[in-house]
N, CA, C and O atoms as a DFTB+ gen file, in Angstrom:
652 C
 N C O
     1  1       9.787     -22.821     -14.114
     2  2      10.229     -21.762     -13.218
     3  2       9.420     -20.499     -13.509
     4  3       9.251     -20.106     -14.663
     5  1       8.937     -19.887     -12.469
     6  2       8.103     -18.688     -12.592
     7  2       8.970     -17.436     -12.462
     8  3       9.595     -17.210     -11.427
     9  1       9.001     -16.629     -13.516
    10  2       9.806     -15.406     -13.515
    11  2       8.969     -14.154     -13.253
    12  3       9.435     -13.035     -13.467
    13  1       7.750     -14.342     -12.795
    14  2       6.876     -13.219     -12.493
    15  2       7.415     -12.452     -11.293
    16  3       7.816     -13.045     -10.291
    17  1       7.419     -11.130     -11.406
    18  2       7.865     -10.312     -10.280
    19  2       6.846     -10.381      -9.149
    20  3       5.638     -10.432      -9.383
    21  1       7.350     -10.383      -7.929
    22  2       6.470     -10.412      -6.762
    23  2       5.752      -9.068      -6.621
    24  3       6.122      -8.085      -7.262
    25  1       4.741      -9.041      -5.787
    26  2       4.007      -7.801      -5.516
    27  2       4.980      -6.766      -4.941
    28  3       4.924      -5.594      -5.312
    29  1       5.871      -7.190      -4.038
    30  2       6.846      -6.271      -3.446
    31  2       7.767      -5.682      -4.519
    32  3       8.064      -4.488      -4.491
    33  1       8.213      -6.501      -5.449
    34  2       9.067      -6.009      -6.532
    35  2       8.309      -5.041      -7.435
    36  3       8.871      -4.039      -7.877
    37  1       7.062      -5.325      -7.707
    38  2       6.245      -4.410      -8.503
    39  2       6.049      -3.083      -7.775
    40  3       6.036      -2.022      -8.399
    41  1       5.899      -3.147      -6.467
    42  2       5.773      -1.920      -5.668
    43  2       7.068      -1.107      -5.696
    44  3       7.033       0.122      -5.732
    45  1       8.203      -1.796      -5.680
    46  2       9.504      -1.119      -5.764
    47  2       9.614      -0.377      -7.091
    48  3      10.044       0.776      -7.132
    49  1       9.226      -1.037      -8.166
    50  2       9.267      -0.418      -9.494
    51  2       8.411       0.845      -9.514
    52  3       8.851       1.899      -9.974
    53  1       7.197       0.728      -9.015
    54  2       6.274       1.873      -9.007
    55  2       6.836       3.025      -8.178
    56  3       6.806       4.177      -8.610
    57  1       7.341       2.719      -7.006
    58  2       7.880       3.768      -6.131
    59  2       9.118       4.419      -6.745
    60  3       9.279       5.638      -6.671
    61  1       9.990       3.616      -7.348
    62  2      11.200       4.157      -7.978
    63  2      10.837       5.059      -9.152
    64  3      11.422       6.128      -9.325
    65  1       9.876       4.628      -9.952
    66  2       9.434       5.427     -11.098
    67  2       8.847       6.756     -10.632
    68  3       9.175       7.810     -11.177
    69  1       7.978       6.704      -9.623
    70  2       7.356       7.930      -9.115
    71  2       8.397       8.888      -8.543
    72  3       8.313      10.098      -8.756
    73  1       9.364       8.357      -7.828
    74  2      10.420       9.203      -7.272
    75  2      11.221       9.866      -8.390
    76  3      11.440      11.077      -8.369
    77  1      11.653       9.076      -9.357
    78  2      12.466       9.610     -10.452
    79  2      11.702      10.660     -11.254
    80  3      12.248      11.717     -11.568
    81  1      10.467      10.383     -11.581
    82  2       9.660      11.345     -12.344
    83  2       9.438      12.617     -11.539
    84  3       9.413      13.713     -12.099
    85  1       9.279      12.478     -10.251
    86  2       9.036      13.643      -9.400
    87  2      10.264      14.482      -9.104
    88  3      10.145      15.677      -8.833
    89  1      11.448      13.873      -9.152
    90  2      12.667      14.572      -8.738
    91  2      13.642      14.916      -9.865
    92  3      14.325      15.937      -9.782
    93  1      13.727      14.105     -10.904
    94  2      14.806      14.246     -11.881
    95  2      14.587      15.274     -12.990
    96  3      15.476      16.090     -13.233
    97  1      13.436      15.269     -13.674
    98  2      13.316      16.070     -14.898
    99  2      13.629      17.556     -14.746
   100  3      14.303      18.130     -15.601
   101  1      13.164      18.174     -13.699
   102  2      13.368      19.618     -13.544
   103  2      14.817      19.990     -13.266
   104  3      15.199      21.146     -13.448
   105  1      15.624      19.043     -12.834
   106  2      17.000      19.345     -12.443
   107  2      18.049      18.819     -13.425
   108  3      19.198      19.259     -13.389
   109  1      17.676      17.899     -14.288
   110  2      18.643      17.214     -15.148
   111  2      19.447      18.168     -16.024
   112  3      20.672      18.061     -16.081
   113  1      18.791      19.087     -16.699
   114  2      19.493      20.026     -17.584
   115  2      20.438      20.906     -16.772
   116  3      21.574      21.149     -17.180
   117  1      19.971      21.376     -15.635
   118  2      20.807      22.197     -14.751
   119  2      22.075      21.444     -14.347
   120  3      23.171      22.000     -14.410
   121  1      21.931      20.189     -13.936
   122  2      23.092      19.409     -13.502
   123  2      24.065      19.193     -14.652
   124  3      25.278      19.282     -14.465
   125  1      23.537      18.908     -15.845
   126  2      24.409      18.718     -17.005
   127  2      25.126      20.009     -17.375
   128  3      26.330      20.008     -17.632
   129  1      24.388      21.097     -17.399
   130  2      24.954      22.383     -17.796
   131  2      25.997      22.866     -16.785
   132  3      27.067      23.337     -17.170
   133  1      25.688      22.750     -15.511
   134  2      26.567      23.254     -14.448
   135  2      27.611      22.228     -13.996
   136  3      28.487      22.540     -13.189
   137  1      27.512      21.005     -14.522
   138  2      28.402      19.912     -14.108
   139  2      28.426      19.781     -12.589
   140  3      29.480      19.782     -11.954
   141  1      27.231      19.671     -12.037
   142  2      27.071      19.593     -10.588
   143  2      25.973      18.593     -10.266
   144  3      25.344      18.035     -11.166
   145  1      25.751      18.372      -8.998
   146  2      24.686      17.485      -8.542
   147  2      24.264      17.921      -7.153
   148  3      25.099      18.301      -6.332
   149  1      22.977      17.865      -6.892
   150  2      22.422      18.233      -5.594
   151  2      22.322      16.980      -4.727
   152  3      21.498      16.103      -4.987
   153  1      23.153      16.900      -3.713
   154  2      23.166      15.721      -2.849
   155  2      21.849      15.515      -2.104
   156  3      21.609      14.432      -1.570
   157  1      21.004      16.525      -2.060
   158  2      19.709      16.356      -1.397
   159  2      18.828      15.334      -2.115
   160  3      18.035      14.643      -1.476
   161  1      18.963      15.235      -3.431
   162  2      18.203      14.220      -4.170
   163  2      18.688      12.830      -3.758
   164  3      17.882      11.925      -3.544
   165  1      19.998      12.669      -3.648
   166  2      20.569      11.397      -3.199
   167  2      20.089      11.067      -1.785
   168  3      19.719       9.928      -1.502
   169  1      20.096      12.053      -0.910
   170  2      19.657      11.812       0.474
   171  2      18.178      11.401       0.520
   172  3      17.791      10.550       1.321
   173  1      17.357      12.013      -0.344
   174  2      15.943      11.609      -0.409
   175  2      15.837      10.150      -0.847
   176  3      15.042       9.383      -0.304
   177  1      16.654       9.777      -1.842
   178  2      16.653       8.385      -2.310
   179  2      17.086       7.441      -1.189
   180  3      16.551       6.340      -1.058
   181  1      18.049       7.874      -0.388
   182  2      18.469       7.076       0.780
   183  2      17.321       6.952       1.771
   184  3      17.021       5.858       2.249
   185  1      16.687       8.066       2.074
   186  2      15.584       8.074       3.048
   187  2      14.434       7.164       2.615
   188  3      13.757       6.564       3.449
   189  1      14.222       7.071       1.305
   190  2      13.133       6.246       0.781
   191  2      13.540       4.780       0.599
   192  3      12.719       3.952       0.206
   193  1      14.800       4.463       0.882
   194  2      15.253       3.075       0.823
   195  2      15.708       2.591      -0.531
   196  3      15.845       1.384      -0.729
   197  1      15.951       3.492      -1.481
   198  2      16.387       3.085      -2.813
   199  2      17.885       2.793      -2.887
   200  3      18.326       2.064      -3.776
   201  1      18.656       3.338      -1.985
   202  2      20.115       3.202      -2.021
   203  2      20.538       2.035      -1.125
   204  3      20.203       1.993       0.059
   205  1      21.271       1.100      -1.704
   206  2      21.779      -0.028      -0.930
   207  2      20.733      -1.048      -0.535
   208  3      20.822      -1.631       0.546
   209  1      19.733      -1.281      -1.392
   210  2      18.686      -2.252      -1.052
   211  2      19.251      -3.657      -0.849
   212  3      18.642      -4.483      -0.170
   213  1      20.416      -3.925      -1.439
   214  2      21.046      -5.243      -1.335
   215  2      21.873      -5.401      -0.056
   216  3      22.347      -6.498       0.238
   217  1      22.047      -4.327       0.699
   218  2      22.825      -4.394       1.937
   219  2      21.991      -5.086       3.011
   220  3      20.799      -4.821       3.166
   221  1      22.643      -5.973       3.740
   222  2      21.984      -6.780       4.766
   223  2      21.269      -5.908       5.792
   224  3      21.733      -4.824       6.145
   225  1      20.139      -6.406       6.255
   226  2      19.351      -5.683       7.260
   227  2      20.149      -5.408       8.533
   228  3      19.906      -4.413       9.215
   229  1      21.090      -6.276       8.850
   230  2      21.915      -6.089      10.051
   231  2      22.720      -4.799       9.991
   232  3      23.178      -4.295      11.017
   233  1      22.891      -4.261       8.772
   234  2      23.673      -3.029       8.582
   235  2      22.805      -1.889       8.061
   236  3      23.319      -0.919       7.504
   237  1      21.497      -2.002       8.239
   238  2      20.593      -0.921       7.881
   239  2      19.974      -1.007       6.508
   240  3      19.124      -0.186       6.163
   241  1      20.383      -1.991       5.708
   242  2      19.826      -2.136       4.374
   243  2      18.490      -2.861       4.392
   244  3      17.980      -3.236       5.449
   245  1      17.937      -3.049       3.210
   246  2      16.656      -3.747       3.097
   247  2      16.842      -5.261       3.044
   248  3      15.881      -6.014       3.199
   249  1      18.086      -5.705       2.823
   250  2      18.353      -7.135       2.774
   251  2      17.772      -7.818       1.555
   252  3      17.550      -9.029       1.558
   253  1      17.525      -7.041       0.509
   254  2      16.992      -7.610      -0.726
   255  2      18.166      -8.060      -1.594
   256  3      19.298      -8.164      -1.121
   257  1      17.886      -8.320      -2.849
   258  2      18.930      -8.795      -3.743
   259  2      19.298      -7.781      -4.808
   260  3      18.832      -6.642      -4.815
   261  1      20.151      -8.242      -5.707
   262  2      20.582      -7.368      -6.793
   263  2      19.485      -7.184      -7.839
   264  3      19.509      -6.209      -8.590
   265  1      18.532      -8.100      -7.897
   266  2      17.404      -7.906      -8.813
   267  2      16.645      -6.641      -8.433
   268  3      16.324      -5.828      -9.300
   269  1      16.357      -6.467      -7.155
   270  2      15.645      -5.267      -6.715
   271  2      16.479      -4.012      -6.994
   272  3      15.942      -2.974      -7.381
   273  1      17.779      -4.121      -6.796
   274  2      18.679      -3.004      -7.121
   275  2      18.585      -2.679      -8.617
   276  3      18.543      -1.511      -9.002
   277  1      18.553      -3.710      -9.444
   278  2      18.445      -3.509     -10.897
   279  2      17.097      -2.910     -11.288
   280  3      17.025      -2.095     -12.207
   281  1      16.042      -3.304     -10.604
   282  2      14.719      -2.738     -10.895
   283  2      14.703      -1.240     -10.614
   284  3      14.133      -0.466     -11.384
   285  1      15.324      -0.835      -9.518
   286  2      15.428       0.590      -9.187
   287  2      16.287       1.298     -10.224
   288  3      15.925       2.373     -10.701
   289  1      17.424       0.701     -10.576
   290  2      18.300       1.269     -11.602
   291  2      17.535       1.514     -12.892
   292  3      17.624       2.591     -13.481
   293  1      16.793       0.522     -13.324
   294  2      16.061       0.626     -14.588
   295  2      15.084       1.797     -14.576
   296  3      15.006       2.553     -15.544
   297  1      14.353       1.945     -13.503
   298  2      13.379       3.038     -13.422
   299  2      14.067       4.397     -13.354
   300  3      13.633       5.343     -14.013
   301  1      15.122       4.503     -12.573
   302  2      15.854       5.768     -12.476
   303  2      16.471       6.131     -13.825
   304  3      16.357       7.270     -14.277
   305  1      17.129       5.154     -14.470
   306  2      17.796       5.416     -15.746
   307  2      16.799       5.778     -16.841
   308  3      17.129       6.549     -17.742
   309  1      15.593       5.238     -16.777
   310  2      14.580       5.558     -17.791
   311  2      14.221       7.035     -17.764
   312  3      13.855       7.602     -18.793
   313  1      14.320       7.660     -16.608
   314  2      13.987       9.079     -16.483
   315  2      15.206       9.947     -16.766
   316  3      15.109      10.901     -17.539
   317  1      16.357       9.639     -16.156
   318  2      17.587      10.389     -16.439
   319  2      18.806       9.572     -16.011
   320  3      19.036       9.381     -14.817
   321  1      19.591       9.086     -16.985
   322  2      20.755       8.265     -16.664
   323  2      21.800       8.976     -15.798
   324  3      22.417       8.349     -14.937
   325  1      22.000      10.260     -16.018
   326  2      23.011      10.988     -15.253
   327  2      22.688      11.053     -13.774
   328  3      23.540      10.766     -12.933
   329  1      21.465      11.427     -13.459
   330  2      21.056      11.505     -12.054
   331  2      21.005      10.100     -11.454
   332  3      21.404       9.894     -10.308
   333  1      20.514       9.140     -12.229
   334  2      20.459       7.759     -11.742
   335  2      21.846       7.268     -11.356
   336  3      22.032       6.678     -10.292
   337  1      22.817       7.516     -12.228
   338  2      24.190       7.081     -11.948
   339  2      24.749       7.798     -10.723
   340  3      25.419       7.184      -9.893
   341  1      24.476       9.087     -10.611
   342  2      24.980       9.850      -9.464
   343  2      24.434       9.299      -8.149
   344  3      25.152       9.250      -7.150
   345  1      23.186       8.892      -8.144
   346  2      22.570       8.373      -6.921
   347  2      23.034       6.954      -6.617
   348  3      23.456       6.662      -5.499
   349  1      22.956       6.085      -7.600
   350  2      23.157       4.664      -7.326
   351  2      24.610       4.216      -7.383
   352  3      24.922       3.093      -6.987
   353  1      25.505       5.072      -7.868
   354  2      26.930       4.715      -7.831
   355  2      27.522       4.910      -6.444
   356  3      28.670       4.538      -6.200
   357  1      26.759       5.479      -5.548
   358  2      27.273       5.796      -4.213
   359  2      27.514       4.559      -3.356
   360  3      28.150       4.645      -2.305
   361  1      27.007       3.405      -3.801
   362  2      27.253       2.161      -3.066
   363  2      28.093       1.180      -3.875
   364  3      28.321       0.054      -3.433
   365  1      28.558       1.591      -5.056
   366  2      29.323       0.691      -5.922
   367  2      30.577       0.214      -5.192
   368  3      31.379       1.022      -4.723
   369  1      30.734      -1.073      -5.103
   370  2      31.864      -1.653      -4.387
   371  2      31.500      -2.157      -3.003
   372  3      32.218      -2.974      -2.426
   373  1      30.401      -1.678      -2.474
   374  2      30.002      -2.116      -1.135
   375  2      29.565      -3.579      -1.135
   376  3      29.520      -4.217      -0.083
   377  1      29.246      -4.106      -2.309
   378  2      28.898      -5.518      -2.420
   379  2      30.064      -6.370      -1.934
   380  3      29.876      -7.352      -1.217
   381  1      31.272      -5.978      -2.336
   382  2      32.468      -6.718      -1.926
   383  2      32.726      -6.579      -0.437
   384  3      33.150      -7.527       0.225
   385  1      32.469      -5.397       0.076
   386  2      32.621      -5.180       1.514
   387  2      31.644      -6.073       2.281
   388  3      32.004      -6.663       3.300
   389  1      30.423      -6.168       1.792
   390  2      29.429      -7.025       2.433
   391  2      29.811      -8.494       2.409
   392  3      29.525      -9.231       3.352
   393  1      30.456      -8.920       1.334
   394  2      30.847     -10.323       1.202
   395  2      32.164     -10.654       1.901
   396  3      32.295     -11.711       2.518
   397  1      33.140      -9.748       1.803
   398  2      34.493     -10.088       2.241
   399  2      35.070      -9.188       3.330
   400  3      36.161      -9.453       3.834
   401  1      34.360      -8.140       3.695
   402  2      34.872      -7.229       4.711
   403  2      34.840      -7.843       6.101
   404  3      34.119      -8.807       6.357
   405  1      35.628      -7.270       6.984
   406  2      35.575      -7.706       8.377
   407  2      34.287      -7.186       8.997
   408  3      33.660      -6.273       8.461
   409  1      33.901      -7.755      10.106
   410  2      32.697      -7.287      10.791
   411  2      32.842      -5.817      11.171
   412  3      31.887      -5.046      11.075
   413  1      34.026      -5.441      11.598
   414  2      34.283      -4.044      11.970
   415  2      34.095      -3.113      10.769
   416  3      33.486      -2.052      10.901
   417  1      34.612      -3.500       9.605
   418  2      34.457      -2.692       8.394
   419  2      32.986      -2.569       8.002
   420  3      32.517      -1.483       7.662
   421  1      32.270      -3.678       8.052
   422  2      30.851      -3.667       7.692
   423  2      30.066      -2.733       8.603
   424  3      29.260      -1.930       8.131
   425  1      30.301      -2.837       9.910
   426  2      29.571      -2.003      10.864
   427  2      29.921      -0.528      10.717
   428  3      29.083       0.339      10.964
   429  1      31.145      -0.246      10.320
   430  2      31.588       1.137      10.165
   431  2      31.014       1.787       8.908
   432  3      30.577       2.937       8.951
   433  1      31.010       1.064       7.798
   434  2      30.705       1.669       6.500
   435  2      29.269       1.445       6.020
   436  3      28.604       2.403       5.626
   437  1      28.787       0.228       6.044
   438  2      27.512      -0.091       5.393
   439  2      26.324       0.713       5.914
   440  3      25.551       1.218       5.099
   441  1      26.137       0.861       7.228
   442  2      24.999       1.667       7.683
   443  2      25.060       3.120       7.201
   444  3      24.026       3.732       6.934
   445  1      26.261       3.661       7.092
   446  2      26.406       5.049       6.632
   447  2      26.052       5.199       5.156
   448  3      25.562       6.251       4.744
   449  1      26.293       4.165       4.359
   450  2      25.925       4.212       2.942
   451  2      24.409       4.233       2.780
   452  3      23.870       4.998       1.980
   453  1      23.738       3.396       3.540
   454  2      22.279       3.296       3.451
   455  2      21.608       4.568       3.958
   456  3      20.617       5.019       3.384
   457  1      22.141       5.145       5.026
   458  2      21.506       6.314       5.650
   459  2      21.836       7.632       4.958
   460  3      21.245       8.663       5.279
   461  1      22.772       7.611       4.013
   462  2      23.130       8.848       3.322
   463  2      24.192       9.657       4.040
   464  3      24.318      10.859       3.807
   465  1      24.949       9.022       4.902
   466  2      26.030       9.704       5.614
   467  2      27.383       9.510       4.940
   468  3      28.331      10.236       5.239
   469  1      27.484       8.539       4.033
   470  2      28.763       8.254       3.374
   471  2      28.515       7.813       1.939
   472  3      27.432       7.343       1.590
   473  1      29.546       7.977       1.118
   474  2      29.512       7.620      -0.298
   475  2      30.762       6.810      -0.606
   476  3      31.858       7.153      -0.161
   477  1      30.594       5.732      -1.370
   478  2      31.740       4.929      -1.804
   479  2      32.436       5.628      -2.965
   480  3      31.814       6.366      -3.730
   481  1      33.718       5.385      -3.078
   482  2      34.516       5.876      -4.189
   483  2      35.086       4.669      -4.921
   484  3      35.371       3.643      -4.304
   485  1      35.251       4.790      -6.228
   486  2      35.742       3.680      -7.032
   487  2      36.928       4.131      -7.873
   488  3      36.835       5.099      -8.628
   489  1      38.038       3.422      -7.737
   490  2      39.248       3.734      -8.500
   491  2      39.545       2.572      -9.441
   492  3      40.236       1.626      -9.064
   493  1      39.025       2.642     -10.657
   494  2      39.223       1.584     -11.642
   495  2      40.135       2.055     -12.773
   496  3      41.076       1.351     -13.140
   497  1      39.869       3.226     -13.322
   498  2      40.534       3.705     -14.526
   499  2      42.028       3.927     -14.307
   500  3      42.441       4.590     -13.356
   501  1      42.833       3.353     -15.215
   502  2      44.287       3.511     -15.175
   503  2      44.770       4.146     -16.472
   504  3      44.124       4.002     -17.510
   505  1      45.907       4.853     -16.425
   506  2      46.413       5.556     -17.605
   507  2      46.605       4.669     -18.836
   508  3      46.309       5.104     -19.949
   509  1      47.089       3.444     -18.665
   510  2      47.370       2.581     -19.813
   511  2      46.320       1.501     -20.047
   512  3      46.442       0.712     -20.984
   513  1      45.295       1.461     -19.210
   514  2      44.288       0.411     -19.332
   515  2      42.877       0.953     -19.486
   516  3      41.962       0.206     -19.835
   517  1      42.689       2.240     -19.229
   518  2      41.330       2.780     -19.245
   519  2      40.502       2.094     -18.184
   520  3      40.951       1.916     -17.052
   521  1      39.280       1.705     -18.552
   522  2      38.387       1.024     -17.601
   523  2      38.417      -0.491     -17.768
   524  3      37.602      -1.199     -17.175
   525  1      39.350      -0.990     -18.573
   526  2      39.477      -2.430     -18.793
   527  2      40.204      -3.051     -17.604
   528  3      41.433      -3.032     -17.542
   529  1      39.449      -3.593     -16.672
   530  2      40.054      -4.128     -15.448
   531  2      40.959      -5.328     -15.717
   532  3      41.791      -5.668     -14.875
   533  1      40.813      -5.973     -16.868
   534  2      41.690      -7.103     -17.180
   535  2      43.098      -6.644     -17.540
   536  3      44.032      -7.446     -17.545
   537  1      43.252      -5.357     -17.840
   538  2      44.574      -4.814     -18.177
   539  2      45.156      -3.961     -17.048
   540  3      46.207      -3.343     -17.220
   541  1      44.500      -3.922     -15.924
   542  2      44.972      -3.115     -14.796
   543  2      46.308      -3.649     -14.290
   544  3      46.540      -4.857     -14.251
   545  1      47.178      -2.720     -13.905
   546  2      48.494      -3.111     -13.393
   547  2      48.691      -2.763     -11.925
   548  3      49.687      -3.168     -11.325
   549  1      47.772      -2.027     -11.344
   550  2      47.874      -1.710      -9.919
   551  2      47.821      -3.013      -9.132
   552  3      47.031      -3.907      -9.433
   553  1      48.675      -3.102      -8.122
   554  2      48.700      -4.324      -7.333
   555  2      48.799      -4.021      -5.846
   556  3      49.276      -2.963      -5.435
   557  1      48.342      -4.965      -5.063
   558  2      48.443      -4.891      -3.606
   559  2      49.296      -6.066      -3.150
   560  3      49.037      -7.214      -3.514
   561  1      50.315      -5.768      -2.349
   562  2      51.218      -6.801      -1.852
   563  2      51.211      -6.747      -0.328
   564  3      51.399      -5.688       0.270
   565  1      50.994      -7.890       0.279
   566  2      50.973      -7.940       1.743
   567  2      52.400      -8.034       2.272
   568  3      53.186      -8.884       1.852
   569  1      52.709      -7.141       3.203
   570  2      54.000      -7.161       3.895
   571  2      53.718      -7.165       5.388
   572  3      53.421      -6.127       5.978
   573  1      53.812      -8.336       5.988
   574  2      53.488      -8.461       7.407
   575  2      52.008      -8.254       7.626
   576  3      51.182      -8.954       7.040
   577  1      51.669      -7.292       8.470
   578  2      50.267      -6.984       8.762
   579  2      49.731      -5.840       7.924
   580  3      48.620      -5.367       8.165
   581  1      50.494      -5.388       6.949
   582  2      50.098      -4.242       6.126
   583  2      50.026      -4.627       4.657
   584  3      50.567      -5.646       4.229
   585  1      49.341      -3.780       3.904
   586  2      49.258      -3.935       2.457
   587  2      49.939      -2.739       1.808
   588  3      49.728      -1.596       2.213
   589  1      50.755      -3.013       0.803
   590  2      51.415      -1.964       0.028
   591  2      50.732      -1.908      -1.336
   592  3      50.679      -2.906      -2.054
   593  1      50.209      -0.731      -1.687
   594  2      49.561      -0.530      -2.981
   595  2      50.525       0.172      -3.921
   596  3      51.148       1.165      -3.547
   597  1      50.652      -0.340      -5.142
   598  2      51.483       0.277      -6.163
   599  2      50.693       0.366      -7.457
   600  3      50.094      -0.615      -7.898
   601  1      50.693       1.546      -8.063
   602  2      49.999       1.735      -9.321
   603  2      49.480       3.151      -9.443
   604  3      49.673       3.984      -8.557
   605  1      48.820       3.405     -10.554
   606  2      48.263       4.734     -10.813
   607  2      46.794       4.612     -11.189
   608  3      46.406       3.729     -11.955
   609  1      45.995       5.497     -10.648
   610  2      44.575       5.553     -10.972
   611  2      44.226       6.976     -11.385
   612  3      44.929       7.922     -11.032
   613  1      43.140       7.121     -12.133
   614  2      42.659       8.437     -12.538
   615  2      41.143       8.365     -12.666
   616  3      40.575       7.273     -12.698
   617  1      40.488       9.508     -12.739
   618  2      39.028       9.555     -12.838
   619  2      38.381       8.728     -11.723
   620  3      37.672       7.759     -11.995
   621  1      38.622       9.102     -10.503
   622  2      38.103       8.374      -9.354
   623  2      36.627       8.735      -9.156
   624  3      36.305       9.846      -8.734
   625  1      35.743       7.794      -9.463
   626  2      34.309       8.027      -9.326
   627  2      33.973       8.345      -7.873
   628  3      34.293       7.574      -6.968
   629  1      33.330       9.478      -7.661
   630  2      32.949       9.963      -6.333
   631  2      34.150      10.260      -5.435
   632  3      34.001      10.363      -4.217
   633  1      35.323      10.397      -6.020
   634  2      36.528      10.650      -5.229
   635  2      36.456      11.918      -4.404
   636  3      37.009      11.978      -3.306
   637  1      35.785      12.920      -4.915
   638  2      35.678      14.185      -4.180
   639  2      34.577      14.153      -3.121
   640  3      34.464      15.080      -2.318
   641  1      33.765      13.095      -3.112
   642  2      32.636      13.019      -2.186
   643  2      32.770      11.911      -1.148
   644  3      32.115      11.950      -0.106
   645  1      33.604      10.938      -1.427
   646  2      33.678       9.757      -0.564
   647  2      34.102      10.120       0.844
   648  3      34.892      11.035       1.074
   649  1      33.552       9.375       1.762
   650  2      33.881       9.580       3.174
   651  2      34.471       8.309       3.723
   652  3      34.824       8.250       4.901
């Protein structure tokens, strides 16, 4: 089995590295000190196709795989993990939407994630379980045509930004 990266994958690595080196270093200390983030950097990453590369082409993504997503992650994180996480966490959870969402949900959400019009939010952390999803107690129970959610979450990643 040949594990050599394709020319396209090598080009993705090069482009991701150049973007991160060009955009992250001058702003990283400012973002850490001010506990803020400039969404324009995220939008540039969206415009260049780095965000949601695994999202199907039918919904505006590149239709690539998680390997390409990981290659971008690696290059971004090598320059600055904080900015990398801020940019690439914006689609966290959309994988499940792509696999199990209704067609209506996919058409509504996925194109907006790729284009930089929307950000996903993730609610994992619980008061008594932390980030250990195996100890989570929040549950969803179907009642007729509706779902009832019961539980407590905290530290909602991108909760203040999600659309």
